[in-house]
N, C-alpha and C positions, 0 to 999 in steps of 0.2 A: 110359750106353750104351757097349757095346763096339764098337769100330770096327775092322774087318779089311779090308785092301785086297788085291785081286788084280789083277795087271796082264795085260791082254790085248793091249796095244800099248805102244810105248816112250813112256809118259807120265810126268808128274811129279805126285805128290800133295803138296799143300802145305797145312799147317794153321797158322794164326797165332792164338794165344789171348792176350788181354790180361787182366790182373788188374783187379779193380774199382777205380775211382777213389775218392779220398778228398778231403775238403775241404782248402783251402789255408790257410796261416797267414801272417800278416804279421810280419816281423822289425821290432820296435819301434826298433831301433838304426840302421836305414837305410831307403832307399826300395826295397830289393829284397824282392820277395815270393816266398816259396817255395811252389810249387804242385805238389802231387802229382797226377799225371794218368794216365789210361789211355793206354797206348802206342797211337798212331794209325797208325804206320808200321812195316813190317817191315824197312825199311832205314835207320832212324834209331835208333842205339843210345843207351842212357842217357848214355854219355860222348862222344857225337859232338860234334865241335868247334863246330858251328853249331846245335846243338840248340835253344838258347833263342831265337835269332832266328827260326828256322824255325817253331817252335811258336807264337811270338807272332804272326807274320804270318798263319799259318793260322787261329789263334784269332780274329783280327780280320778274317778274310775277305779278306785282301789277296793271299794265295796259296792254291793248292788242291793237295790230294793227288790222285793218280790213283785211279781206282775200284778198282784191285787192291791197295790199301793200301800203295802205294809212293809215296815223294816224289821219288825219283830225283835225289838231291842232286848227283851228278856229271854229269848230263845237261845240255848247254847249254840255257839258257833262250832261248826264241824272242823275236823282236821283238814278236810279238802278245801273248805272255804278259806281257812287260815293260810294254807299253802299258796292258794291263788293270790291272796292279798299280799303276802310277803314277796312272792314272785314279781308282782307288778310294782310294789312299792320300792323294792331294792333294785329293780331292773336286773334280776339275776340272769346270767348267761344261760343259754340253752345247753344242756349237757350233750356231750358228743355221742354218748350211748344212752338210749332210752329203754329203761326196763318196764315191762308190762306188768300190770296188776289186774287181777280178776274183777275188782270192784271199780275200775276206771275205764270208761269208754271214750270220753271226750279228749281230743288231742291236746288242747291248751291246758286242761287240768293235769293231764299226764306229764306234760312238760314241766308244769309248776311243781308237781310232786317230786319229780326226779331232781329238779333244781334245788329244792329245799332239803332233800336228802343229801345231795352231793355237797352242799355247804354246811351240813350238820345242824340246820335249823330245826328240822323235824325228822322223825324216823318212821319207818313202816312198821305195821303191826306184825307182819311176817313176810316171807319171801314171795308169797302169792297174793296177799291182801294188804293194802296200805291202811285200811280202816278209814276210808274217805268220809263215811257218815258218822264216825265216832265223835262224841263231844270232845272238844279240846279242854284239857284240864288245866287248873292253875299251875301245877307242876310243869306241864308241857309248855305253857305260855311263858312262864318265867325263863325257862331254859332257852326257848326260841328267841326271846328278846335279848337275852344276854349274848347269845351266839351271833345274832343278826346285827346288833348294834355295839357290841363290845362293852356293855354296861354290867353292873352288878346288882340288878334288881332282885329283891327278895319276894317271897310269896306274901309277906305282910304288906309290903309296899304296893303290890298289885291289888290285893283284896281291899286295901284302904281307898282305892280309886272309886269304888262303887258303893252306894248306900245299901245295895242288896247284900253284899258280903258283910258289911259292918253290922247289919241287923242279924244276920245268920250267926256270926261269930261273937255276939255280945256276951259279956261275962255272965249275965244272969242265965242265959241259955246253956252256956258251956261250963258252969262252975262245978258240975259233978263229973265232967269228962276229964280223964287224966291228960296231962299236957302232951304226952307222946301221941295219944289218940287224937287230940285236937290238931296237932300238926299234920297227921295223916289225913284227917277229914278235910283240912284246909287245902292240902295238895291235890286231893282228888275231886274237889269241887269243879263243876264245869264252868267255863268262862262264857258268859253271855255275850251277845253281839255288841251291846253297848259298851261293856267294859273292854272288850277287844278293841273297839274303835278308839276309845280314849287312850288306851295303852299304846297302840300303834301310832296314833296321831302325835302324841307327846314325844315318843321316841324319834319320829321323823322330824318333828320341829326342833328338837334338841340337836339333831345332826345337821340341821340347816337344809334338809330336803324340802320341807314345807315352810315357806316364809310368809310374812304378812298374815298373821292370824286374823281370821274373819269372825265377826260377831253377826250371826245370821238372824235377821228379823223376819220371822215367818208370817205369811198372810194368815188371816183368820181361818180356822177350820169350821166349815159348815157341814155338819153330818146329821143325817136323819136320826130320829129317836130310836128307830128299830135296828140301827146298824150294830152289829156285834163282830168284833175282831176275831179272826181265827188265828190261834197261836201256833198251830202246826203248819208245815208246808202244804200248799194246796195246788191243785191243777186249775187253771183258769182258761175259760173259753169265751170269746167275744161273740155275742149273737149278732148276726148280720142284719140288724134292724137300724136303718139309717137315721130315723128321726131322733133317737136318743140312745146313748151307749148303754148296753145291757150286757152283763157278764154272768156266767155260771161259774160257781166255785165248788170244788169237791175234793175230798181227801183221796178220791180215786181218779184215774185218768178219764177224761171226757173226750168222746169222739163224735163228730157231726155225722148224722145218718142222712137226713133229707129234710126238705122244706116244702111246705104246701101253702098256697094262698087261696083264700075263699072270699069272694065279694058278696057281702050281705045287703048291698044297696045303701043302707044307712051307715054301714061300718065295714071294715075289712079285717079279716083274720089272717095273720101270718103265723103258721104253726111250724115250729122247729122241733125236730126229734134228735136226741142224742143218746148214745150208749155210754153207760157209766160203769167203770170197772170191768172185771172179767167174769162176772157171775150172771150176765144176762139182764142187768138192770137197765131200764130205759126211762128217760125223762122227756116229757112232751111239754114244751113251753108255747103258749098261745099269747100273741100280742094283738089285742083288739083295738083298732084305731078308729077315731071318729073325725069328721071333717073340721070340727071346732078345735082340734088339737089335743083333745083328751084321749087317753088310752088306758086300757086295763091289762094286767098280766094275770094269766092263769097257768098253773103248773100241775102236772100229774106225774107221779113217780110209780112206775111198775117195777117191782123188785121181787121176782119169783123165788129167788134163793132165800129170802128172809134175812140175809146177812146185813150187817150195819153198812149203810151207804149214806153218809152225811153229805149234804150239798146245800148251797145257798145261791140265791140270785141277787145280784147287785147291779 
């Protein structure tokens, strides 16, 4: 099918295509397994430094990708996400009594939070709020790993896992900062999702929970030139257009309102209308299809409040 795009608003069209996966083979000379796999993320390249650890945790259901096919390795992991990962990885028992927190509504997350608190792995911000969306700090991560696995990791060992922290804490940048302040800064640094994945994976491997280390060979990433990754968490909505997958992405919640179809004789218009956020913003997406397989996308954003309302079409 030929795909032709026309822009009626400042939007971004993004297409990510993964090649077919193949079976994996075991290297007889070691415990390392080479596994060729379909690329699952648009932001994890085949040579990414934490690729194997991320792919292993995702494959084992211990971490998740975002619905828009991004892992967001550089984004700080939240204490809520960390609690869920520890809960699943260690198969912690469900606490007999579950305490409620104002910032947690999901049942499984509430169980995970209570389990990690009961075992001393993590602690709540207060009696009413866990701080589920707070970034996990280096200090918290080191403490959690030590309590969860009975090790004696230091903040220096954790930060040396990631090129990001090595660059941040290099002597040239920190030479005028007093040592006591350097230590405080290091402890309060947020742990990004990639560093968390590496630290958790290696801890699980050392304890024998994860065996047969895998070297993931990812299929080639084929991404359109106009694709731009979104570093923050987004709301994702699939447009019910059967000929090709189309998604709306927004930093605000997206809700489907209605669909209209118009037959122009030589073409067909499928018009989808969505509400975005809580300030009355509407986005109208028109998919114009032709018999030869070509189609055009037109979008119109009506934002009466004038407030920021970022969105993308992919």
